[in-house]
KOLMI-764770 format. One record per residue: residue in three letters; residue number from 1; y, z, x of N, C-alpha, C in turn. Coordinates in steps of 0.2 Angstrom, whole numbers. Example, Ala and Ser with C-alpha at 12.3 -4.5 7.8 and 13.67 -1.06 7.14 Angstrom:
BEGIN
+------+------+-------+-------+-------+-------+-------+-------+-------+-------+-------+
| resn | resi |   n_Y |   n_Z |   n_X |  ca_Y |  ca_Z |  ca_X |   c_Y |   c_Z |   c_X |
+------+------+-------+-------+-------+-------+-------+-------+-------+-------+-------+
|  ALA |    1 |   -28 |    39 |    66 |   -22 |    39 |    62 |   -16 |    39 |    66 |
|  SER |    2 |   -11 |    35 |    64 |    -5 |    36 |    68 |     0 |    39 |    64 |
+------+------+-------+-------+-------+-------+-------+-------+-------+-------+-------+
This chain:
BEGIN
+------+------+-------+-------+-------+-------+-------+-------+-------+-------+-------+
| resn | resi |   n_Y |   n_Z |   n_X |  ca_Y |  ca_Z |  ca_X |   c_Y |   c_Z |   c_X |
+------+------+-------+-------+-------+-------+-------+-------+-------+-------+-------+
|  MET |    1 |    -6 |     0 |     4 |     0 |     0 |     0 |     6 |     0 |     4 |
|  GLN |    2 |     6 |     4 |    10 |    12 |     4 |    14 |    14 |    -2 |    17 |
|  ASN |    3 |     8 |    -6 |    19 |    10 |   -13 |    22 |    14 |   -17 |    17 |
|  TRP |    4 |    12 |   -17 |    11 |    16 |   -21 |     6 |    23 |   -18 |     6 |
|  PHE |    5 |    24 |   -12 |     6 |    31 |    -9 |     6 |    36 |   -12 |    11 |
|  TRP |    6 |    33 |   -12 |    17 |    38 |   -15 |    23 |    39 |   -23 |    22 |
|  ILE |    7 |    34 |   -26 |    19 |    34 |   -33 |    18 |    40 |   -34 |    13 |
|  ILE |    8 |    40 |   -30 |     7 |    44 |   -31 |     2 |    51 |   -29 |     5 |
|  VAL |    9 |    52 |   -24 |     9 |    59 |   -22 |    11 |    61 |   -28 |    16 |
|  ALA |   10 |    57 |   -31 |    20 |    59 |   -36 |    24 |    61 |   -42 |    20 |
|  LEU |   11 |    58 |   -44 |    15 |    59 |   -50 |    11 |    66 |   -49 |     7 |
|  VAL |   12 |    67 |   -43 |     4 |    73 |   -41 |     0 |    79 |   -41 |     5 |
|  THR |   13 |    78 |   -38 |    11 |    84 |   -38 |    15 |    86 |   -45 |    18 |
|  LEU |   14 |    80 |   -49 |    19 |    81 |   -56 |    22 |    84 |   -60 |    16 |
|  GLY |   15 |    82 |   -59 |    10 |    85 |   -63 |     4 |    93 |   -61 |     4 |
|  LEU |   16 |    94 |   -54 |     4 |   101 |   -52 |     4 |   105 |   -56 |    10 |
|  GLU |   17 |   102 |   -56 |    16 |   106 |   -59 |    21 |   107 |   -67 |    20 |
|  ILE |   18 |   102 |   -70 |    17 |   103 |   -77 |    15 |   108 |   -78 |    10 |
|  ALA |   19 |   108 |   -73 |     5 |   113 |   -74 |     0 |   120 |   -73 |     2 |
|  THR |   20 |   121 |   -69 |     7 |   128 |   -68 |    10 |   128 |   -71 |    17 |
|  VAL |   21 |   128 |   -78 |    17 |   128 |   -82 |    23 |   134 |   -80 |    27 |
|  GLY |   22 |   132 |   -79 |    34 |   137 |   -78 |    39 |   140 |   -71 |    39 |
|  THR |   23 |   138 |   -67 |    35 |   142 |   -60 |    35 |   138 |   -55 |    39 |
|  LEU |   24 |   132 |   -56 |    40 |   127 |   -51 |    44 |   127 |   -44 |    41 |
|  VAL |   25 |   124 |   -44 |    35 |   124 |   -38 |    31 |   118 |   -34 |    32 |
|  SER |   26 |   112 |   -37 |    32 |   106 |   -34 |    32 |   100 |   -36 |    37 |
|  ILE |   27 |   102 |   -41 |    41 |    97 |   -44 |    45 |    93 |   -38 |    50 |
|  TRP |   28 |    97 |   -33 |    52 |    94 |   -28 |    56 |    89 |   -24 |    52 |
|  PHE |   29 |    90 |   -23 |    45 |    85 |   -20 |    41 |    79 |   -24 |    41 |
|  SER |   30 |    80 |   -31 |    41 |    74 |   -35 |    40 |    70 |   -34 |    47 |
|  ILE |   31 |    73 |   -34 |    52 |    70 |   -33 |    59 |    66 |   -26 |    59 |
|  GLY |   32 |    70 |   -21 |    57 |    67 |   -14 |    57 |    61 |   -14 |    52 |
|  ALA |   33 |    61 |   -18 |    46 |    55 |   -18 |    42 |    49 |   -21 |    45 |
|  VAL |   34 |    50 |   -27 |    49 |    45 |   -30 |    52 |    42 |   -26 |    57 |
|  VAL |   35 |    46 |   -22 |    61 |    43 |   -18 |    66 |    39 |   -12 |    63 |
|  ALA |   36 |    42 |    -9 |    57 |    39 |    -4 |    54 |    32 |    -6 |    51 |
|  TYR |   37 |    32 |   -13 |    49 |    26 |   -16 |    46 |    20 |   -16 |    52 |
|  GLY |   38 |    23 |   -17 |    58 |    18 |   -17 |    63 |    15 |   -10 |    64 |
|  ALA |   39 |    20 |    -5 |    64 |    18 |     2 |    64 |    12 |     4 |    59 |
|  SER |   40 |    13 |     1 |    53 |     9 |     2 |    47 |     2 |    -1 |    49 |
|  LEU |   41 |     2 |    -7 |    52 |    -4 |   -10 |    54 |    -8 |    -6 |    59 |
|  LEU |   42 |    -4 |    -2 |    63 |    -8 |     2 |    68 |    -9 |     9 |    66 |
|  ASN |   43 |    -9 |    10 |    59 |   -11 |    16 |    55 |    -7 |    22 |    57 |
|  PHE |   44 |     0 |    21 |    59 |     4 |    27 |    59 |     6 |    29 |    53 |
|  ASN |   45 |     7 |    36 |    52 |     9 |    38 |    45 |    15 |    36 |    43 |
|  PHE |   46 |    17 |    37 |    37 |    23 |    34 |    34 |    29 |    37 |    37 |
|  GLU |   47 |    29 |    43 |    39 |    35 |    46 |    42 |    37 |    43 |    49 |
|  ILE |   48 |    32 |    41 |    53 |    33 |    38 |    59 |    35 |    31 |    58 |
|  GLN |   49 |    32 |    28 |    53 |    35 |    21 |    51 |    42 |    21 |    49 |
|  LEU |   50 |    44 |    26 |    45 |    51 |    27 |    43 |    55 |    28 |    49 |
|  LEU |   51 |    53 |    32 |    53 |    57 |    33 |    60 |    58 |    27 |    64 |
|  VAL |   52 |    52 |    23 |    64 |    52 |    16 |    68 |    57 |    12 |    64 |
|  PHE |   53 |    57 |    11 |    58 |    62 |     7 |    54 |    69 |     9 |    55 |
|  ILE |   54 |    71 |    15 |    55 |    78 |    17 |    56 |    80 |    16 |    63 |
|  THR |   55 |    76 |    18 |    68 |    77 |    17 |    75 |    78 |    10 |    76 |
|  VAL |   56 |    74 |     5 |    74 |    74 |    -2 |    76 |    80 |    -5 |    72 |
|  SER |   57 |    81 |    -3 |    66 |    87 |    -5 |    62 |    94 |    -4 |    66 |
|  ILE |   58 |    94 |     2 |    68 |   100 |     5 |    72 |   101 |     1 |    78 |
|  LEU |   59 |    96 |     0 |    82 |    96 |    -3 |    88 |    98 |   -11 |    87 |
|  ALA |   60 |    95 |   -14 |    82 |    96 |   -21 |    80 |   104 |   -21 |    79 |
|  PHE |   61 |   106 |   -17 |    75 |   113 |   -17 |    73 |   118 |   -17 |    79 |
|  LEU |   62 |   116 |   -12 |    83 |   121 |   -11 |    89 |   120 |   -17 |    94 |
|  THR |   63 |   115 |   -20 |    94 |   114 |   -26 |    99 |   116 |   -33 |    96 |
|  ILE |   64 |   114 |   -34 |    90 |   115 |   -41 |    87 |   122 |   -41 |    84 |
|  ARG |   65 |   125 |   -37 |    81 |   132 |   -37 |    78 |   137 |   -39 |    84 |
|  PRO |   66 |   138 |   -36 |    89 |   143 |   -37 |    94 |   141 |   -44 |    97 |
|  LEU |   67 |   135 |   -46 |    98 |   134 |   -53 |   101 |   136 |   -58 |    96 |
|  ALA |   68 |   134 |   -57 |    89 |   135 |   -62 |    84 |   143 |   -63 |    83 |
|  LYS |   69 |   147 |   -57 |    83 |   154 |   -58 |    83 |   157 |   -61 |    89 |
|  LYS |   70 |   154 |   -60 |    94 |   157 |   -64 |   100 |   156 |   -71 |   100 |
|  PHE |   71 |   150 |   -73 |    98 |   148 |   -81 |    98 |   149 |   -84 |    92 |
|  LEU |   72 |   149 |   -81 |    86 |   150 |   -84 |    80 |   157 |   -84 |    77 |
|  SER |   73 |   161 |   -79 |    80 |   168 |   -78 |    77 |   172 |   -84 |    79 |
|  SER |   74 |   176 |   -87 |    74 |   180 |   -93 |    76 |   187 |   -90 |    76 |
|  LYS |   75 |   190 |   -92 |    82 |   197 |   -90 |    83 |   201 |   -95 |    79 |
|  GLN |   76 |   205 |   -91 |    75 |   210 |   -95 |    71 |   215 |   -98 |    75 |
|  VAL |   77 |   216 |  -105 |    75 |   221 |  -108 |    78 |   226 |  -110 |    73 |
|  PRO |   78 |   233 |  -108 |    74 |   238 |  -110 |    69 |   238 |  -117 |    68 |
|  THR |   79 |   238 |  -119 |    62 |   239 |  -126 |    61 |   245 |  -127 |    56 |
|  ASN |   80 |   247 |  -133 |    56 |   253 |  -135 |    51 |   258 |  -130 |    51 |
|  ALA |   81 |   260 |  -127 |    45 |   266 |  -122 |    45 |   264 |  -116 |    48 |
|  ASP |   82 |   258 |  -114 |    48 |   257 |  -107 |    51 |   260 |  -106 |    58 |
|  ARG |   83 |   261 |  -111 |    62 |   263 |  -111 |    68 |   271 |  -109 |    68 |
|  TYR |   84 |   274 |  -109 |    63 |   281 |  -108 |    62 |   282 |  -100 |    62 |
|  ILE |   85 |   277 |   -97 |    59 |   278 |   -89 |    59 |   280 |   -86 |    65 |
|  GLY |   86 |   285 |   -82 |    65 |   288 |   -79 |    71 |   294 |   -82 |    74 |
|  GLN |   87 |   295 |   -89 |    72 |   300 |   -92 |    75 |   307 |   -91 |    72 |
|  THR |   88 |   312 |   -92 |    75 |   319 |   -91 |    72 |   322 |   -98 |    71 |
|  MET |   89 |   326 |   -98 |    65 |   329 |  -104 |    63 |   336 |  -103 |    60 |
|  THR |   90 |   340 |  -108 |    60 |   346 |  -107 |    57 |   346 |  -109 |    50 |
|  VAL |   91 |   349 |  -106 |    45 |   350 |  -107 |    38 |   354 |  -113 |    37 |
|  THR |   92 |   352 |  -118 |    33 |   356 |  -124 |    31 |   358 |  -124 |    24 |
|  GLU |   93 |   355 |  -120 |    20 |   358 |  -118 |    13 |   358 |  -111 |    12 |
|  GLU |   94 |   363 |  -108 |     9 |   364 |  -101 |     8 |   358 |   -98 |     4 |
|  ILE |   95 |   355 |   -92 |     7 |   350 |   -89 |     3 |   353 |   -83 |     0 |
|  THR |   96 |   352 |   -82 |    -7 |   355 |   -77 |   -11 |   349 |   -73 |   -14 |
|  GLN |   97 |   350 |   -68 |   -17 |   345 |   -64 |   -21 |   342 |   -68 |   -27 |
|  GLU |   98 |   347 |   -72 |   -30 |   345 |   -76 |   -36 |   343 |   -83 |   -34 |
|  HIS |   99 |   344 |   -86 |   -28 |   343 |   -93 |   -27 |   339 |   -93 |   -20 |
|  TRP |  100 |   334 |   -98 |   -20 |   331 |  -100 |   -13 |   336 |  -103 |    -9 |
|  GLY |  101 |   336 |  -102 |    -3 |   340 |  -106 |     2 |   336 |  -111 |     6 |
|  ALA |  102 |   338 |  -113 |    11 |   334 |  -118 |    15 |   335 |  -118 |    23 |
|  VAL |  103 |   330 |  -120 |    26 |   331 |  -121 |    34 |   327 |  -127 |    35 |
|  ASN |  104 |   330 |  -130 |    41 |   326 |  -137 |    43 |   322 |  -135 |    49 |
|  ILE |  105 |   316 |  -138 |    48 |   311 |  -137 |    54 |   309 |  -144 |    56 |
|  GLN |  106 |   311 |  -146 |    62 |   309 |  -153 |    64 |   311 |  -158 |    59 |
|  GLY |  107 |   317 |  -158 |    56 |   319 |  -163 |    52 |   317 |  -162 |    45 |
|  VAL |  108 |   313 |  -157 |    43 |   310 |  -156 |    37 |   313 |  -150 |    33 |
|  ARG |  109 |   316 |  -151 |    27 |   319 |  -146 |    23 |   314 |  -141 |    20 |
|  TRP |  110 |   314 |  -134 |    22 |   310 |  -129 |    19 |   314 |  -125 |    15 |
|  SER |  111 |   311 |  -123 |     9 |   314 |  -118 |     5 |   313 |  -111 |     8 |
|  ALA |  112 |   318 |  -107 |     7 |   317 |  -100 |    11 |   320 |   -95 |     6 |
|  ARG |  113 |   317 |   -89 |     7 |   319 |   -83 |     3 |   319 |   -77 |     8 |
|  GLU |  114 |   324 |   -73 |     8 |   325 |   -67 |    13 |   321 |   -62 |    10 |
|  VAL |  115 |   316 |   -59 |    14 |   312 |   -54 |    12 |   315 |   -47 |     9 |
|  ASN |  116 |   321 |   -45 |    12 |   324 |   -39 |    10 |   330 |   -41 |     5 |
|  HIS |  117 |   329 |   -47 |     2 |   334 |   -49 |    -4 |   341 |   -49 |    -1 |
|  GLN |  118 |   343 |   -50 |     5 |   349 |   -50 |     8 |   352 |   -57 |     7 |
|  THR |  119 |   359 |   -58 |     7 |   362 |   -64 |     7 |   362 |   -67 |    14 |
|  VAL |  120 |   360 |   -73 |    15 |   361 |   -76 |    22 |   365 |   -82 |    21 |
|  MET |  121 |   370 |   -82 |    25 |   375 |   -88 |    25 |   373 |   -94 |    29 |
|  VAL |  122 |   375 |  -100 |    28 |   374 |  -106 |    31 |   376 |  -104 |    39 |
|  GLY |  123 |   371 |  -106 |    43 |   373 |  -105 |    50 |   370 |   -99 |    53 |
|  GLU |  124 |   368 |   -94 |    49 |   365 |   -88 |    52 |   358 |   -89 |    54 |
|  VAL |  125 |   356 |   -84 |    58 |   349 |   -85 |    61 |   344 |   -81 |    57 |
|  VAL |  126 |   338 |   -83 |    55 |   333 |   -80 |    52 |   326 |   -80 |    56 |
|  LYS |  127 |   322 |   -76 |    55 |   315 |   -76 |    58 |   310 |   -77 |    52 |
|  ILE |  128 |   306 |   -82 |    53 |   301 |   -83 |    48 |   295 |   -78 |    49 |
|  ILE |  129 |   294 |   -75 |    43 |   289 |   -69 |    43 |   283 |   -71 |    40 |
|  ALA |  130 |   283 |   -76 |    35 |   277 |   -78 |    32 |   278 |   -84 |    27 |
|  LEU |  131 |   272 |   -87 |    25 |   273 |   -92 |    20 |   270 |   -90 |    13 |
|  GLU |  132 |   274 |   -92 |     8 |   272 |   -91 |     1 |   271 |   -98 |    -2 |
|  GLY |  133 |   265 |  -101 |    -2 |   265 |  -107 |    -5 |   268 |  -112 |     0 |
|  ALA |  134 |   273 |  -116 |    -2 |   277 |  -121 |     2 |   283 |  -118 |     4 |
|  LYS |  135 |   284 |  -112 |     3 |   291 |  -109 |     4 |   290 |  -104 |    10 |
|  LEU |  136 |   296 |  -103 |    14 |   296 |   -98 |    19 |   299 |   -91 |    17 |
|  LEU |  137 |   296 |   -86 |    19 |   299 |   -79 |    19 |   302 |   -78 |    25 |
|  VAL |  138 |   308 |   -76 |    25 |   312 |   -75 |    31 |   315 |   -69 |    31 |
|  LYS |  139 |   317 |   -66 |    37 |   321 |   -60 |    38 |   327 |   -62 |    42 |
|  LYS |  140 |   333 |   -59 |    40 |   339 |   -60 |    43 |   339 |   -57 |    50 |
|  VAL |  141 |   341 |   -60 |    55 |   341 |   -58 |    62 |   348 |   -55 |    63 |
|  GLN |  142 |   348 |   -48 |    65 |   355 |   -45 |    65 |   358 |   -46 |    72 |
+------+------+-------+-------+-------+-------+-------+-------+-------+-------+-------+
């Protein structure tokens, strides 16, 4: 009976891992269950099997997760408008609390709103804080 228990645990945790592709949620439990299954085949009692399961699962977690994060994590490369965040620009249309203003970036007009709801006059410098759709959220540079 205990042999089936570890097979079921391994299959359920493997199924969970497959259902959550790329997130590494339960693969270590699958590995622990397979090793605990091996312990059950060697006729170790259930307490020993459980200890093997927990120990192997923890060791698998501590070794696999850092390696997977290192090799599978994709470094986000700023693309398109993301690369403008953090840059300073000159306001080309006044920004008020009631109206969006504008800045020009490489010849393209971008609508802009001041995050602290301050009025920013034409010619003043702002820093781009974030994007909200196709509009820039900016902060007045003092």
